[in-house]
C-alpha positions as CSV (number, residue, x, y, z in Angstrom):
1,X,107.8,139.6,114.1
2,X,110.0,137.0,115.7
3,X,107.2,135.9,117.9
4,X,104.9,135.4,114.9
5,X,107.5,133.3,113.2
6,X,108.0,131.2,116.2
7,X,104.3,130.6,116.7
8,X,104.0,129.6,113.0
9,X,106.8,127.1,113.4
10,X,105.2,125.7,116.5
11,X,101.9,125.2,114.7
12,X,103.7,123.3,111.9
13,X,105.5,121.1,114.4
14,X,102.2,120.4,116.2
15,X,100.4,119.5,113.0
16,X,103.3,117.2,112.0
17,X,102.8,115.2,115.2
18,X,99.7,113.8,113.6
19,X,101.3,112.7,110.4
20,X,102.9,109.3,109.6
21,X,106.4,109.5,108.3
22,X,106.2,107.4,105.1
23,X,104.7,109.0,102.0
24,X,102.2,107.0,99.9
25,X,101.9,107.1,96.1
26,X,99.0,106.3,93.8
27,X,99.8,106.1,90.1
28,X,97.1,106.1,87.4
29,X,98.5,104.5,84.3
30,X,96.2,101.5,83.3
31,X,93.0,101.9,81.3
32,X,91.2,99.7,83.9
33,X,92.1,102.3,86.6
34,X,91.1,105.3,84.6
35,X,87.8,103.8,83.4
36,X,86.6,103.9,87.0
37,X,86.5,107.7,86.7
38,X,84.2,109.9,84.7
39,X,85.3,110.9,81.2
40,X,83.4,113.9,79.8
41,X,84.6,114.5,76.2
42,X,87.8,112.6,77.0
43,X,88.9,109.2,75.5
44,X,91.0,106.6,77.4
45,X,93.2,104.6,75.0
46,X,94.7,101.2,75.5
47,X,98.0,102.7,76.8
48,X,96.2,104.6,79.6
49,X,96.4,107.9,77.9
50,X,93.8,110.6,78.2
51,X,92.9,112.3,74.9
52,X,90.1,114.4,73.5
53,X,87.2,112.3,72.3
54,X,85.4,112.7,69.0
55,X,82.8,115.5,69.0
56,X,79.3,114.3,70.0
57,X,76.2,116.3,69.2
58,X,72.8,115.5,70.5
59,X,70.4,115.7,67.5
60,X,67.2,114.8,69.3
61,X,66.0,113.9,72.8
62,X,62.6,112.2,72.8
63,X,60.0,111.9,75.6
64,X,60.2,108.1,75.1
65,X,62.6,106.1,77.3
66,X,64.6,104.5,74.4
67,X,65.4,104.5,70.8
68,X,66.4,101.1,69.5
69,X,67.4,101.5,65.8
70,X,68.3,104.0,63.2
71,X,69.0,104.3,59.4
72,X,70.0,107.0,57.0
73,X,68.6,107.6,53.5
74,X,70.4,108.8,50.4
75,X,69.6,112.5,51.2
76,X,71.1,112.2,54.7
77,X,67.9,112.2,56.6
78,X,68.1,110.1,59.8
79,X,65.3,107.7,60.8
80,X,65.0,106.4,64.4
81,X,62.6,103.9,65.9
82,X,61.9,103.3,69.6
83,X,59.3,103.4,72.3
84,X,57.3,103.3,74.6
85,X,54.9,104.0,72.9
86,X,56.1,102.9,69.5
87,X,57.6,105.8,67.6
88,X,59.4,106.5,64.3
89,X,60.9,109.9,63.7
90,X,62.8,111.5,60.8
91,X,65.5,114.1,61.5
92,X,66.0,116.4,58.5
93,X,68.8,118.6,59.9
94,X,67.8,122.2,59.8
95,X,64.4,121.3,58.3
96,X,63.4,119.9,61.7
97,X,62.0,116.7,63.1
98,X,59.0,114.8,61.7
99,X,57.0,112.1,63.6
100,X,56.3,109.5,61.0
101,X,54.6,107.0,63.1
102,X,53.2,106.8,66.7
103,X,50.9,104.1,68.0
104,X,49.7,102.3,71.1
105,X,52.1,99.5,70.4
106,X,55.1,99.3,72.7
107,X,58.2,99.6,70.5
108,X,59.8,99.7,67.1
109,X,62.9,97.4,67.1
110,X,64.0,97.3,63.4
111,X,64.2,99.7,60.5
112,X,65.3,99.1,56.8
113,X,65.2,101.0,53.5
114,X,64.7,99.7,50.0
115,X,63.7,101.4,46.7
116,X,62.8,104.7,48.5
117,X,60.6,103.0,51.0
118,X,61.1,102.8,54.7
119,X,60.2,99.5,56.5
120,X,59.8,99.2,60.3
121,X,58.7,96.5,62.7
122,X,56.7,96.8,65.9
123,X,56.2,94.6,69.0
124,X,54.7,92.8,70.7
125,X,52.5,90.8,68.3
126,X,55.0,92.0,65.7
127,X,54.0,93.6,62.5
128,X,55.9,95.1,59.6
129,X,54.9,98.5,58.2
130,X,55.9,100.3,55.0
131,X,56.3,104.1,54.7
132,X,56.2,104.8,51.0
133,X,57.7,107.7,49.1
134,X,54.5,109.7,49.5
135,X,54.8,109.5,53.3
136,X,51.9,107.0,53.7
137,X,52.2,104.2,56.3
138,X,50.5,100.9,55.6
139,X,50.7,97.4,57.1
140,X,52.8,95.1,55.0
141,X,53.2,91.8,56.8
142,X,52.1,90.3,60.1
143,X,53.7,87.0,61.0
144,X,52.3,84.8,63.7
145,X,55.1,85.6,66.1
146,X,55.5,87.8,69.1
147,X,58.6,89.7,68.2
148,X,60.2,91.1,65.1
149,X,63.9,91.7,65.8
150,X,65.6,92.5,62.5
151,X,64.9,93.6,58.9
152,X,67.2,93.3,55.8
153,X,66.5,94.4,52.3
154,X,67.4,92.5,49.1
155,X,68.3,94.0,45.7
156,X,64.9,93.2,44.2
157,X,63.1,95.1,47.0
158,X,62.2,92.0,49.0
159,X,62.5,92.1,52.7
160,X,64.0,89.6,55.1
161,X,62.3,89.4,58.5
162,X,63.7,87.8,61.7
163,X,61.3,86.9,64.5
164,X,61.1,85.5,67.9
165,X,58.7,83.2,69.7
166,X,58.9,81.3,67.4
167,X,62.3,81.9,65.8
168,X,61.8,82.2,62.0
169,X,63.1,84.0,59.0
170,X,60.7,85.2,56.3
171,X,61.2,86.5,52.8
172,X,58.5,89.2,52.1
173,X,57.9,90.6,48.6
174,X,57.3,94.4,48.0
175,X,53.6,93.4,47.7
176,X,53.5,91.8,51.1
177,X,53.6,88.1,50.1
178,X,55.7,86.1,52.5
179,X,57.3,82.7,52.6
180,X,59.1,81.0,55.5
181,X,62.8,80.7,54.6
182,X,63.9,79.1,57.9
183,X,62.4,78.0,61.2
184,X,64.8,77.4,64.1
185,X,64.5,75.4,67.3
186,X,66.0,78.4,69.1
187,X,63.7,80.9,70.9
188,X,64.6,83.9,68.8
189,X,66.4,85.0,65.6
190,X,67.9,88.2,66.9
191,X,70.1,89.5,64.1
192,X,70.4,89.4,60.3
193,X,73.1,90.4,57.8
194,X,72.8,90.0,54.1
195,X,75.9,89.6,51.9
196,X,74.9,90.7,48.4
197,X,78.3,89.7,47.0
198,X,78.2,86.1,48.1
199,X,74.4,85.6,48.4
200,X,74.8,84.4,52.0
201,X,72.4,85.4,54.7
202,X,73.9,85.4,58.3
203,X,71.5,85.1,61.3
204,X,72.2,85.1,65.0
205,X,70.0,83.3,67.5
206,X,69.1,83.6,71.2
207,X,69.0,80.4,73.3
208,X,72.2,78.6,72.4
209,X,73.9,81.4,70.5
210,X,74.1,80.0,67.0
211,X,75.4,81.8,64.0
212,X,73.5,80.5,60.9
213,X,74.6,80.8,57.3
214,X,71.7,80.4,54.8
215,X,71.0,80.6,51.1
216,X,67.7,81.9,49.8
217,X,66.9,78.4,48.5
218,X,66.7,77.2,52.1
219,X,70.1,75.6,52.5
220,X,71.4,76.3,56.0
221,X,74.3,75.5,58.2
222,X,75.6,76.6,61.7
223,X,78.8,78.6,61.1
224,X,79.6,79.1,64.8
225,X,78.2,77.9,68.2
226,X,79.0,80.8,70.4
227,X,80.0,80.1,74.1
228,X,77.3,82.6,75.1
229,X,73.5,82.5,75.0
230,X,72.8,85.0,72.3
231,X,74.1,86.6,69.1
232,X,72.4,89.9,68.5
233,X,74.6,91.9,66.1
234,X,76.4,90.8,62.9
235,X,78.7,92.7,60.6
236,X,80.8,91.6,57.5
237,X,84.3,92.4,56.3
238,X,85.2,90.6,53.1
239,X,85.0,86.9,54.1
240,X,85.1,87.6,57.8
241,X,82.0,87.7,60.0
242,X,82.0,89.8,63.3
243,X,79.3,89.0,65.9
244,X,78.3,90.6,69.2
245,X,77.4,87.9,71.7
246,X,76.1,88.0,75.3
247,X,75.5,85.6,78.1
248,X,72.9,85.5,80.9
249,X,70.0,85.2,78.5
250,X,67.8,87.6,76.6
251,X,68.0,91.3,77.3
252,X,66.6,94.5,75.6
253,X,67.9,97.9,76.6
254,X,65.2,100.2,77.9
255,X,62.7,97.5,78.7
256,X,61.5,96.6,82.2
257,X,62.6,93.5,84.0
258,X,59.8,90.9,84.6
259,X,57.1,92.3,86.7
260,X,58.2,95.9,86.4
261,X,56.8,98.7,84.2
262,X,59.2,100.6,81.8
263,X,60.3,104.0,83.0
264,X,61.3,107.2,81.2
265,X,64.1,109.3,82.6
266,X,63.4,112.9,83.5
267,X,64.6,115.1,80.7
268,X,67.3,117.7,81.7
269,X,67.4,121.2,80.2
270,X,68.4,121.1,76.5
271,X,71.3,123.6,77.0
272,X,73.2,121.2,79.3
273,X,76.2,119.3,77.8
274,X,74.8,116.0,76.6
275,X,77.3,113.6,78.1
276,X,77.7,115.5,81.3
277,X,74.1,115.0,82.5
278,X,73.3,113.0,85.5
279,X,69.9,111.3,85.5
280,X,68.3,112.2,88.8
281,X,64.6,111.2,88.6
282,X,62.2,108.9,86.7
283,X,58.6,109.1,85.7
284,X,56.3,106.5,84.3
285,X,56.2,106.2,80.5
286,X,53.0,106.3,78.5
287,X,51.6,103.3,76.8
288,X,49.0,100.6,77.4
289,X,49.9,98.6,80.5
290,X,48.7,95.4,79.0
291,X,51.2,95.7,76.2
292,X,54.4,96.0,78.3
293,X,57.2,93.8,77.0
294,X,59.0,91.6,79.5
295,X,62.2,89.7,78.7
296,X,61.4,86.0,78.3
297,X,64.6,84.8,80.1
298,X,66.8,85.8,83.0
299,X,68.4,89.2,82.7
300,X,70.7,89.4,85.7
301,X,74.4,89.6,85.3
302,X,75.9,88.9,81.9
303,X,79.1,89.1,79.8
304,X,79.5,90.8,76.4
305,X,82.0,89.9,73.7
306,X,82.9,90.4,70.0
307,X,84.1,87.5,67.9
308,X,85.6,87.3,64.5
309,X,84.7,84.2,62.5
310,X,87.1,83.5,59.7
311,X,85.8,80.0,58.7
312,X,83.1,77.6,59.8
313,X,83.8,76.8,63.5
314,X,86.9,79.1,63.7
315,X,86.5,82.2,65.8
316,X,88.8,84.6,67.6
317,X,87.8,86.7,70.6
318,X,88.3,90.4,69.7
319,X,86.9,92.1,72.8
320,X,85.1,91.0,75.9
321,X,83.9,92.3,79.3
322,X,82.8,90.8,82.5
323,X,80.2,93.4,83.3
324,X,79.3,95.2,80.0
325,X,77.1,93.9,77.3
326,X,77.6,95.0,73.7
327,X,74.3,96.4,72.4
328,X,75.6,97.8,69.2
329,X,78.7,97.7,66.9
330,X,79.8,98.7,63.5
331,X,82.9,98.4,61.3
332,X,84.3,101.9,60.8
333,X,87.1,101.4,58.3
334,X,85.1,100.0,55.4
335,X,84.1,96.5,54.5
336,X,87.0,96.1,52.0
337,X,89.8,97.3,54.3
338,X,92.4,94.8,55.5
339,X,92.7,96.5,58.8
340,X,89.3,96.8,60.4
341,X,88.4,99.1,63.2
342,X,85.4,98.3,65.4
343,X,83.2,100.8,67.1
344,X,81.0,99.2,69.8
345,X,78.5,100.6,72.3
346,X,77.6,99.0,75.7
347,X,75.3,99.2,78.6
348,X,74.6,99.8,81.4
349,X,77.2,102.5,81.6
350,X,76.7,104.0,78.1
351,X,80.3,103.5,76.9
352,X,81.5,103.6,73.3
353,X,84.8,101.8,72.6
354,X,87.0,101.8,69.5
355,X,88.8,98.5,68.9
356,X,91.8,98.6,66.6
357,X,93.0,95.8,64.3
358,X,95.5,94.7,67.0
359,X,92.6,94.4,69.5
360,X,93.7,97.4,71.6
361,X,90.6,99.2,72.9
362,X,90.0,102.9,73.4
363,X,87.1,104.1,75.6
364,X,85.9,106.9,73.3
365,X,83.2,108.3,75.5
366,X,80.9,107.6,78.4
367,X,77.5,109.0,77.6
368,X,74.8,110.0,80.1
369,X,72.3,107.5,78.7
370,X,72.7,104.1,80.3
371,X,72.7,102.0,77.0
372,X,74.0,102.6,73.5
373,X,71.5,100.8,71.4
374,X,72.6,101.3,67.8
375,X,75.6,102.7,65.8
376,X,74.9,103.5,62.1
377,X,77.7,104.9,59.9
378,X,76.9,107.6,57.3
379,X,78.5,108.3,54.0
380,X,80.1,111.5,55.5
381,X,82.0,109.5,58.1
382,X,79.7,110.3,61.0
383,X,78.1,107.7,63.3
384,X,74.4,107.9,64.2
385,X,74.1,106.7,67.8
386,X,70.8,105.9,69.5
387,X,70.4,105.4,73.2
388,X,68.1,104.2,75.9
389,X,67.3,105.7,79.3
390,X,66.8,108.3,78.0
391,X,66.0,107.9,74.4
392,X,68.2,110.1,72.3
393,X,69.7,110.4,68.8
394,X,73.3,111.6,68.7
395,X,75.8,112.2,66.0
396,X,79.4,111.1,66.6
397,X,81.9,113.1,64.5
398,X,85.2,111.9,63.1
399,X,86.8,115.2,64.4
400,X,88.0,115.8,67.9
401,X,86.4,118.0,70.4
402,X,88.2,121.2,71.3
403,X,88.0,120.6,75.0
404,X,87.1,117.9,77.5
405,X,87.4,116.9,81.2
406,X,88.3,113.8,83.0
407,X,87.4,113.2,86.7
408,X,89.1,110.4,88.7
409,X,87.4,108.1,91.1
410,X,87.8,109.2,94.8
411,X,91.0,107.9,96.3
412,X,90.6,106.5,99.8
413,X,93.7,107.1,102.0
414,X,92.0,105.0,104.8
415,X,92.7,107.7,107.4
416,X,92.9,111.5,107.1
417,X,95.9,112.4,105.1
418,X,98.0,115.5,104.1
419,X,98.1,115.7,100.3
420,X,101.4,116.1,98.6
421,X,101.8,116.7,94.9
422,X,100.4,115.7,91.5
423,X,102.9,114.6,88.8
424,X,102.0,113.7,85.2
425,X,103.2,113.4,81.7
426,X,101.5,115.7,79.2
427,X,101.5,117.0,75.7
428,X,99.6,120.2,75.1
429,X,97.4,122.2,77.5
430,X,96.2,120.3,80.6
431,X,95.0,122.0,83.8
432,X,94.7,119.9,86.9
433,X,92.3,120.4,89.9
434,X,91.8,118.6,93.2
435,X,89.2,118.4,95.9
436,X,88.9,116.5,99.2
437,X,86.4,115.3,101.8
438,X,85.6,112.7,104.3
439,X,82.7,110.9,102.6
440,X,83.3,108.1,100.1
441,X,81.1,109.7,97.5
442,X,81.8,113.4,96.9
443,X,79.1,115.7,98.2
444,X,78.6,119.3,99.3
445,X,80.7,118.7,102.4
446,X,83.8,118.3,100.2
447,X,86.1,121.2,99.5
448,X,85.7,123.2,96.2
449,X,87.9,122.2,93.3
450,X,91.3,123.9,93.7
451,X,93.7,124.4,90.8
452,X,97.1,122.7,91.0
453,X,99.5,125.5,90.4
454,X,102.3,124.4,88.0
455,X,104.8,125.6,85.5
456,X,105.8,122.1,84.5
457,X,104.2,118.6,84.8
458,X,103.9,118.7,88.6
459,X,102.3,120.8,91.3
460,X,101.5,120.9,95.0
461,X,97.9,119.9,96.0
462,X,96.1,122.7,97.7
463,X,93.1,120.7,98.9
464,X,92.8,120.4,102.7
465,X,93.7,117.2,104.6
466,X,91.0,114.6,104.6
467,X,90.4,110.9,104.1
468,X,89.4,111.1,100.4
469,X,90.7,113.1,97.4
470,X,89.8,113.4,93.8
471,X,91.6,114.9,90.8
472,X,90.4,116.1,87.5
473,X,92.0,117.4,84.4
474,X,90.8,119.8,81.6
475,X,92.2,119.1,78.2
476,X,92.2,121.8,75.5
477,X,93.5,122.1,72.0
478,X,94.4,119.7,69.2
479,X,96.6,116.8,70.0
480,X,96.6,117.2,73.8
481,X,97.5,114.1,75.7
482,X,97.9,113.2,79.5
483,X,99.3,110.0,80.9
484,X,100.8,108.5,84.1
485,X,99.3,110.7,86.7
486,X,100.7,110.2,90.2
487,X,99.4,111.5,93.5
488,X,101.3,111.5,96.8
489,X,100.1,111.9,100.4
490,X,101.2,111.2,103.9
491,X,98.6,109.6,106.2
492,X,97.9,110.9,109.7
493,X,99.5,108.4,112.0
494,X,96.9,106.2,113.6
495,X,97.7,104.0,116.5
496,X,98.1,100.3,115.7
497,X,95.8,97.9,117.3
498,X,95.9,94.4,118.8
499,X,92.7,93.0,117.4
500,X,92.8,89.6,119.1
501,X,95.0,87.5,121.4
502,X,94.8,83.7,121.1
503,X,95.9,81.5,124.0
504,X,96.9,78.2,122.6
505,X,96.3,74.9,124.4
506,X,98.9,73.8,126.9
507,X,101.9,72.0,125.4
508,X,101.4,73.5,121.9
509,X,104.7,75.0,120.9
510,X,106.2,76.9,118.0
511,X,109.9,76.2,118.4
512,X,111.0,78.4,115.5
513,X,108.8,81.4,116.3
514,X,111.5,83.3,118.2
515,X,114.1,82.6,115.6
516,X,111.9,83.7,112.8
517,X,110.4,86.7,114.5
518,X,112.2,89.2,112.3
519,X,110.5,87.7,109.3
520,X,107.0,88.4,110.5
521,X,106.9,92.2,110.3
522,X,103.8,93.8,108.7
523,X,104.5,94.4,105.1
524,X,101.1,93.9,103.5
525,X,98.2,95.7,102.1
526,X,96.1,98.5,103.6
527,X,95.0,97.7,107.1
528,X,96.5,94.2,106.7
529,X,96.4,91.9,109.7
530,X,99.8,90.8,110.7
531,X,98.7,87.2,110.4
532,X,95.6,85.2,109.6
533,X,93.0,84.3,112.1
534,X,94.8,81.0,112.9
535,X,98.4,82.2,113.3
536,X,101.2,79.7,112.7
537,X,104.8,80.8,112.0
538,X,107.3,79.0,109.8
539,X,108.3,75.7,111.4
540,X,104.8,74.7,112.4
541,X,103.3,73.6,115.7
542,X,104.6,70.8,117.8
543,X,103.8,69.2,121.2
544,X,106.2,70.1,123.9
545,X,105.7,69.5,127.6
546,X,105.3,72.7,129.6
547,X,104.9,74.9,126.5
548,X,102.4,77.8,126.6
549,X,102.0,79.7,123.3
550,X,100.3,83.1,122.7
551,X,99.4,84.4,119.3
552,X,97.9,87.8,118.2
553,X,96.3,89.6,115.4
554,X,97.4,93.2,114.8
555,X,96.6,95.8,112.3
556,X,97.8,99.3,111.3
557,X,95.9,101.6,109.0
558,X,99.1,103.3,108.0
559,X,100.7,100.0,106.9
560,X,103.6,100.7,109.4
561,X,106.1,98.0,110.4
562,X,105.1,96.8,113.9
563,X,107.0,95.5,116.9
564,X,105.6,93.9,120.1
565,X,106.3,93.5,123.7
566,X,104.9,90.4,125.4
567,X,104.3,90.3,129.2
568,X,102.6,88.0,131.7
569,X,101.1,88.5,135.2
570,X,99.6,86.1,137.7
571,X,96.2,86.8,139.1
572,X,96.7,88.8,142.3
573,X,100.0,90.3,141.3
574,X,100.6,93.9,140.4
575,X,103.7,93.8,138.3
576,X,104.0,92.5,134.8
577,X,106.9,90.2,133.9
578,X,108.4,90.9,130.5
579,X,108.8,87.9,128.3
580,X,109.9,89.6,125.0
581,X,110.5,93.1,123.7
582,X,111.2,94.6,120.3
583,X,109.6,91.4,119.0
584,X,108.4,91.2,115.4
585,X,106.8,87.8,115.4
586,X,103.2,86.7,115.4
587,X,103.3,84.0,118.1
588,X,105.4,83.5,121.2
589,X,106.0,80.3,123.1
590,X,107.2,80.4,126.8
591,X,108.3,77.5,129.0
592,X,105.6,77.6,131.7
593,X,107.5,75.2,133.9
594,X,109.6,78.2,134.9
595,X,106.5,79.8,136.5
596,X,104.4,78.8,139.5
597,X,101.2,77.1,138.8
598,X,98.3,79.5,138.8
599,X,96.0,81.7,136.8
600,X,97.5,84.3,134.5
601,X,96.9,87.0,132.0
602,X,99.1,88.0,129.1
603,X,99.5,91.5,127.7
604,X,100.7,92.3,124.2
605,X,101.8,95.8,123.4
606,X,102.3,97.0,119.8
607,X,104.3,100.0,118.6
608,X,104.8,101.6,115.1
609,X,108.1,103.2,116.0
610,X,109.9,101.3,113.2
611,X,108.1,103.4,110.6
612,X,107.9,106.7,112.5
613,X,110.2,109.1,114.3
614,X,110.2,108.5,118.1
615,X,108.1,111.7,118.7
616,X,105.4,110.5,116.3
617,X,105.3,106.8,117.2
618,X,102.1,105.4,118.7
619,X,101.3,102.2,120.5
620,X,98.5,100.2,121.9
621,X,98.0,97.1,124.1
622,X,95.6,94.4,124.8
623,X,95.2,91.9,127.7
624,X,94.4,88.3,127.0
625,X,91.6,86.2,128.6
626,X,92.5,84.3,131.8
627,X,94.4,81.1,131.3
628,X,95.9,78.5,133.6
629,X,99.5,77.4,134.0
630,X,99.5,74.0,135.5
631,X,102.5,71.7,135.5
632,X,101.6,69.7,138.7
633,X,100.3,66.2,138.6
634,X,96.8,65.4,139.9
635,X,96.7,63.9,143.4
636,X,95.2,60.4,144.0
637,X,94.0,60.0,147.6
638,X,94.7,56.8,149.6
639,X,92.6,53.8,148.3
640,X,90.0,52.3,150.6
641,X,89.2,48.6,150.1
642,X,86.1,46.7,151.3
643,X,84.3,43.4,150.5
644,X,81.0,43.4,148.8
645,X,79.2,40.3,147.6
646,X,82.5,38.3,147.6
647,X,84.2,41.0,145.5
648,X,86.7,43.7,146.4
649,X,85.7,47.3,146.0
650,X,88.3,50.0,145.8
651,X,87.3,53.7,146.4
652,X,89.5,56.8,145.9
653,X,89.4,60.4,144.7
654,X,91.5,62.2,142.1
655,X,92.1,65.9,142.6
656,X,93.9,68.7,140.7
657,X,94.3,72.3,142.0
658,X,94.0,74.2,138.7
659,X,92.8,71.9,135.9
660,X,90.0,69.6,135.3
661,X,90.7,65.9,135.1
662,X,90.7,64.4,131.6
663,X,90.8,60.6,132.3
664,X,91.7,58.0,134.9
665,X,93.0,54.4,134.2
666,X,94.0,51.4,136.3
667,X,96.1,48.3,135.9
668,X,96.6,45.1,137.9
669,X,100.1,43.6,138.3
670,X,101.5,45.5,135.3
671,X,98.6,44.5,133.1
672,X,96.9,46.6,130.4
673,X,95.6,50.0,131.4
674,X,91.9,50.1,131.7
675,X,89.8,53.2,131.5
676,X,87.8,54.1,134.6
677,X,84.9,56.5,134.7
678,X,84.1,58.5,137.8
679,X,81.1,57.8,139.8
680,X,79.1,60.6,138.1
681,X,80.0,59.1,134.7
682,X,81.8,62.2,133.3
683,X,85.4,63.3,133.9
684,X,84.9,67.1,133.8
685,X,85.8,68.5,137.2
686,X,88.9,69.2,139.2
687,X,87.9,66.5,141.7
688,X,86.3,63.2,140.9
689,X,85.3,60.2,143.0
690,X,85.9,56.7,141.8
691,X,84.6,53.2,142.7
692,X,86.4,50.2,141.2
693,X,85.0,46.6,141.7
694,X,87.7,43.9,141.5
695,X,87.4,40.1,141.6
696,X,88.4,38.3,144.8
697,X,91.3,36.8,142.9
698,X,93.0,40.2,142.7
699,X,93.8,40.0,146.5
700,X,97.5,40.7,147.1
701,X,98.1,42.0,143.5
702,X,99.5,45.5,142.8
703,X,96.8,48.0,141.8
704,X,98.3,50.9,139.8
705,X,96.2,54.1,139.2
706,X,97.0,57.1,137.0
707,X,95.0,60.3,136.6
708,X,95.6,62.7,133.8
709,X,94.5,66.4,133.7
710,X,93.8,68.4,130.6
711,X,97.3,69.8,130.6
712,X,98.7,66.3,130.3
713,X,100.1,66.1,133.8
714,X,99.9,62.6,135.2
715,X,99.6,61.5,138.8
716,X,100.2,57.9,140.0
717,X,99.5,55.7,143.0
718,X,100.4,52.1,143.5
719,X,99.0,49.9,146.3
720,X,98.6,46.2,147.1
721,X,95.0,45.0,147.2
722,X,94.5,44.0,150.9
723,X,90.9,42.8,151.2
């Protein structure tokens, strides 16, 4: 038995040799962090708390790729319009589903009800149809426009119609007689909202993003010029107007980009949980190819926002996103309430947010369809939700689910790690699980989900050591809440690395580098380099005769504090000379005048012992490129004089043992120094020949010559001109 215990202890000690000493912690507490995960029946509120989301029921899943609009009649029947091809269905609860209209047109983009009649609009080459009480569909109005985007009904049964290409608003009587109420210079009128109380019609455009306010007699004004390209949803609350705006041009959920055909997502089995489905395949949608709708403007990128307009020109930003566009929104607390709650749906991640009166946002749900296209409240407090990719009709209840699950994004420890514990704050029943693996995206090579055993709000992670880990939590029961989840781990200790050694030019010095060395320890982010690609410590660079500086870039995947040893060795020598040890700087300057001239290499060693026990510390080293130490002046050979064409010619050579020559100058009798080129015209070698022609009058004057090498060493020779 004693032998078994000893062997076990030995295995633990051996495993520990691979583990860095300092534990790391990851805390999940901000909504932005949590929204990177996957919420299935779980809401994420503005305080970073996980709660059960409202119940969501899938009422209908069509074979078309998108539904775009919905309405509810007085009996509670749901009508939904979409495509492709154009489709209108009626959901009668237990009585089933009726297909009211289906054609070779591409889509139905707008629905409205008045006096027991249903009106819907198709595109392209838009046309308005009427479905009367007897269930008969007949054409009502065909404007000379390509798109019909919105329909609104008036008390007298008339219909308001918003179009695009060109942008117009029509008033259509129940008999189909139409007049043009307004024609805009914009490309599209995308949204309408009629205020029966005040007699104002609000309209949103695409192009410059104008919010118009109109009277039925034709009076019109611009209420707000949005900072975005398009206003495509409008809602009213007393005297306040809420709009959904978007930038990056025109976009329609579910429609193809220019030059691409629309697609319908493969339909998963009906018994699967609706918002836990992952779309895995696509198939071509039906419909005539010549009638495919393509967006008339750029669709890439985009920003979505909700604004509240309280008076002409006065707007307040209520909600915005850098990467999500609002496709649908509604007011959920009633048009007369002082405190308005917004419900908004986005794409392309299928999210539904609730925005409170104080502008705090809760992510209610993330649905499997990629776009939430409309949100329609009912008298019973439910919300009818239509989606695109795939096209579904869902019912969002005011009551909570009984259970839900949240799955975090994968945490990257950068290197294999031993997982520690999960800690959290919770109210109610919450069960945590973890899994781990070595791929950035979880796959079948990952470990199975393992429960975190706990009797309180913490527990040890049982998943095996790996580079990546994920946690998930199952919530059950009314009022359950989870917040501030913290995960701990210890990385496997990985040897630090000298990425690069920089040999500075001769005479470049960093006089304060040694004094400031203690302030240059690694304390940065994951895998942070000790210093940028052009290292320069506090104090800056100066010119100093004989200085030779070395700088280096180091990294450590464990974020350990690092220390260095700097050595130098002449070519041909075996032993390294130590210049500095236990050094924590990023650059080192030595006085090369203390060393013989010659060719050298430098070696920098790095150790992570400052952050690890001695038995676990690791080190690495790197040798620099060859560099020259040269503090000797160039040699100027004796000058040879001769007469040529009644002038005096002086010839000589300048030589340096280790460095190339930079320039040579001469002066007569303490006159100005004149530049002299070598005979080959370029000073770029260790030895150069020179030929200087002097006037005869220079005889018996003193000729001074100086040669400078690239290290700044200067050689002189003085001689009397004798010829």
